C-alpha positions as a Python dict, from the first residue, in 0.01 Angstrom:
ca = {
    (1, 'X'): (0, 0, 0),
    (2, 'X'): (103, -352, 121),
    (3, 'X'): (178, -215, 420),
    (4, 'X'): (-110, -37, 500),
    (5, 'X'): (-334, -348, 457),
    (6, 'X'): (-114, -512, 676),
    (7, 'X'): (-187, -272, 955),
    (8, 'X'): (-566, -290, 859),
    (9, 'X'): (-628, -672, 903),
    (10, 'X'): (-372, -601, 1249),
    (11, 'X'): (-609, -299, 1352),
    (12, 'X'): (-972, -490, 1235),
    (13, 'X'): (-810, -777, 1476),
    (14, 'X'): (-719, -618, 1746),
    (15, 'X'): (-1053, -408, 1774),
    (16, 'X'): (-1237, -774, 1728),
    (17, 'X'): (-1037, -941, 1959),
    (18, 'X'): (-1086, -663, 2222),
    (19, 'X'): (-1467, -610, 2181),
    (20, 'X'): (-1513, -1005, 2227),
    (21, 'X'): (-1301, -979, 2528),
    (22, 'X'): (-1522, -692, 2682),
    (23, 'X'): (-1831, -950, 2585),
    (24, 'X'): (-1658, -1211, 2774),
    (25, 'X'): (-1558, -1036, 3101),
    (26, 'X'): (-1903, -856, 3115),
    (27, 'X'): (-2136, -1131, 3084),
    (28, 'X'): (-1963, -1361, 3339),
    (29, 'X'): (-2241, -1322, 3640),
    (30, 'X'): (-2096, -1178, 3967),
    (31, 'X'): (-1944, -1463, 4199),
    (32, 'X'): (-2135, -1418, 4585),
    (33, 'X'): (-2123, -1603, 4820),
    (34, 'X'): (-2428, -1846, 4884),
    (35, 'X'): (-2592, -1748, 5181),
    (36, 'X'): (-2555, -2080, 5458),
    (37, 'X'): (-2946, -2160, 5535),
    (38, 'X'): (-3173, -2480, 5543),
    (39, 'X'): (-3524, -2554, 5447),
    (40, 'X'): (-3589, -2541, 5811),
    (41, 'X'): (-3473, -2222, 5935),
    (42, 'X'): (-3590, -2006, 5681),
    (43, 'X'): (-3709, -1649, 5827),
    (44, 'X'): (-4014, -1652, 5618),
    (45, 'X'): (-4279, -1949, 5696),
    (46, 'X'): (-4338, -2100, 5364),
    (47, 'X'): (-4245, -2489, 5353),
    (48, 'X'): (-4269, -2708, 5080),
    (49, 'X'): (-4592, -2933, 5117),
    (50, 'X'): (-4392, -3197, 5241),
    (51, 'X'): (-4186, -3003, 5469),
    (52, 'X'): (-4300, -3011, 5797),
    (53, 'X'): (-4130, -2710, 6031),
    (54, 'X'): (-4021, -2927, 6284),
    (55, 'X'): (-3625, -2926, 6309),
    (56, 'X'): (-3569, -3280, 6280),
    (57, 'X'): (-3420, -3253, 5884),
    (58, 'X'): (-3573, -3585, 5754),
    (59, 'X'): (-3916, -3449, 5580),
    (60, 'X'): (-4091, -3700, 5813),
    (61, 'X'): (-4098, -3953, 5615),
    (62, 'X'): (-4192, -4338, 5759),
    (63, 'X'): (-3997, -4612, 5644),
    (64, 'X'): (-4199, -4686, 5338),
    (65, 'X'): (-4147, -4319, 5201),
    (66, 'X'): (-4482, -4151, 5244),
    (67, 'X'): (-4488, -3886, 5471),
    (68, 'X'): (-4688, -3878, 5771),
    (69, 'X'): (-4777, -3519, 5788),
    (70, 'X'): (-4738, -3510, 6196),
    (71, 'X'): (-4667, -3181, 6136),
    (72, 'X'): (-5057, -3110, 5948),
    (73, 'X'): (-5183, -3336, 6215),
    (74, 'X'): (-5069, -3102, 6522),
    (75, 'X'): (-5195, -2773, 6322),
    (76, 'X'): (-5536, -2941, 6275),
    (77, 'X'): (-5533, -3067, 6647),
    (78, 'X'): (-5499, -2723, 6767),
    (79, 'X'): (-5772, -2553, 6551),
    (80, 'X'): (-5984, -2852, 6705),
    (81, 'X'): (-5874, -2754, 7055),
    (82, 'X'): (-6023, -2469, 7005),
    (83, 'X'): (-6347, -2525, 6933),
    (84, 'X'): (-6555, -2429, 7275),
    (85, 'X'): (-6632, -2826, 7452),
    (86, 'X'): (-6283, -2941, 7287),
    (87, 'X'): (-6063, -3013, 7573),
    (88, 'X'): (-5799, -3230, 7389),
    (89, 'X'): (-5783, -3376, 7013),
    (90, 'X'): (-5543, -3634, 6857),
    (91, 'X'): (-5573, -3628, 6463),
    (92, 'X'): (-5435, -3873, 6220),
    (93, 'X'): (-5447, -3770, 5827),
    (94, 'X'): (-5428, -4039, 5534),
    (95, 'X'): (-5431, -3913, 5212),
    (96, 'X'): (-5845, -3772, 5245),
    (97, 'X'): (-5953, -3925, 5524),
    (98, 'X'): (-5916, -3800, 5890),
    (99, 'X'): (-5964, -3970, 6224),
    (100, 'X'): (-6019, -3745, 6465),
    (101, 'X'): (-6027, -3829, 6907),
    (102, 'X'): (-6175, -3560, 7077),
    (103, 'X'): (-6213, -3571, 7467),
    (104, 'X'): (-6517, -3310, 7501),
    (105, 'X'): (-6471, -3007, 7825),
    (106, 'X'): (-6673, -3188, 8137),
    (107, 'X'): (-6741, -2918, 8316),
    (108, 'X'): (-7017, -2789, 8054),
    (109, 'X'): (-7333, -2976, 7933),
    (110, 'X'): (-7259, -3031, 7540),
    (111, 'X'): (-7483, -3216, 7223),
    (112, 'X'): (-7210, -3425, 7144),
    (113, 'X'): (-7329, -3496, 6820),
    (114, 'X'): (-7304, -3114, 6726),
    (115, 'X'): (-6977, -3103, 6833),
    (116, 'X'): (-6823, -3363, 6644),
    (117, 'X'): (-7037, -3216, 6339),
    (118, 'X'): (-6813, -2879, 6417),
    (119, 'X'): (-6528, -3065, 6453),
    (120, 'X'): (-6546, -3202, 6140),
    (121, 'X'): (-6664, -2894, 5972),
    (122, 'X'): (-6362, -2735, 6127),
    (123, 'X'): (-6120, -2974, 5980),
    (124, 'X'): (-6279, -2983, 5615),
    (125, 'X'): (-6260, -2583, 5668),
    (126, 'X'): (-5889, -2585, 5729),
    (127, 'X'): (-5757, -2889, 5483),
    (128, 'X'): (-6029, -2886, 5170),
    (129, 'X'): (-5870, -3177, 5064),
    (130, 'X'): (-6045, -3394, 5331),
    (131, 'X'): (-6361, -3614, 5201),
    (132, 'X'): (-6385, -3841, 5476),
    (133, 'X'): (-6401, -3724, 5875),
    (134, 'X'): (-6489, -4014, 6133),
    (135, 'X'): (-6453, -3857, 6506),
    (136, 'X'): (-6511, -4039, 6818),
    (137, 'X'): (-6551, -3925, 7207),
    (138, 'X'): (-6554, -4253, 7300),
    (139, 'X'): (-6230, -4226, 7563),
    (140, 'X'): (-6068, -4603, 7528),
    (141, 'X'): (-6076, -4519, 7064),
    (142, 'X'): (-5945, -4154, 7156),
    (143, 'X'): (-5646, -4387, 7326),
    (144, 'X'): (-5604, -4601, 7100),
    (145, 'X'): (-5623, -4360, 6811),
    (146, 'X'): (-5318, -4141, 7035),
    (147, 'X'): (-5107, -4484, 7083),
    (148, 'X'): (-5164, -4548, 6677),
    (149, 'X'): (-5042, -4185, 6595),
    (150, 'X'): (-4758, -4233, 6873),
    (151, 'X'): (-4639, -4551, 6704),
    (152, 'X'): (-4647, -4273, 6337),
    (153, 'X'): (-4420, -4036, 6553),
    (154, 'X'): (-4212, -4321, 6586),
    (155, 'X'): (-4173, -4398, 6226),
    (156, 'X'): (-4411, -4672, 6228),
    (157, 'X'): (-4586, -4682, 5825),
    (158, 'X'): (-4897, -4559, 5853),
    (159, 'X'): (-5001, -4797, 5618),
    (160, 'X'): (-4896, -5093, 5845),
    (161, 'X'): (-5201, -4907, 6072),
    (162, 'X'): (-5480, -4808, 5881),
    (163, 'X'): (-5650, -5104, 5909),
    (164, 'X'): (-5664, -5107, 6267),
    (165, 'X'): (-5758, -4744, 6263),
    (166, 'X'): (-6054, -4776, 6052),
    (167, 'X'): (-6158, -5089, 6247),
    (168, 'X'): (-6170, -4788, 6544),
    (169, 'X'): (-6481, -4625, 6295),
}
């Protein structure tokens, strides 16, 4: 009787161990190689809010660690340049304010106020979080705005330039 009890205990322990080993083996995740991709070379064109697809790999952060939105500015510039009558545009976005300089097409007779209104409407349509849009067509102001944008592109913090940009408008 004692031998039967020992065999029964050994067989129960063996069954429990086999069952536990099946559970342990069955629950481990399959090992698959991790694809080598980075966030700038994805096949889909979905980007994080702070990522601009310019392939520089720095998330376009300025020295004060504030995103300067160069990719957003370029996208808005292209949209504004599609407006009939606009030949060239330069845009700087700071928080909820857009500063826009436009060069009008000189070959056509254009109502400049109406053109500026349509530019502001297009920017608000593309970026609903923009509350204020300042538009200028003065060639000197447009050129200064372009210089400020170039400074930002080179890494100068927009906070250092914002007072000068606001003085233009």
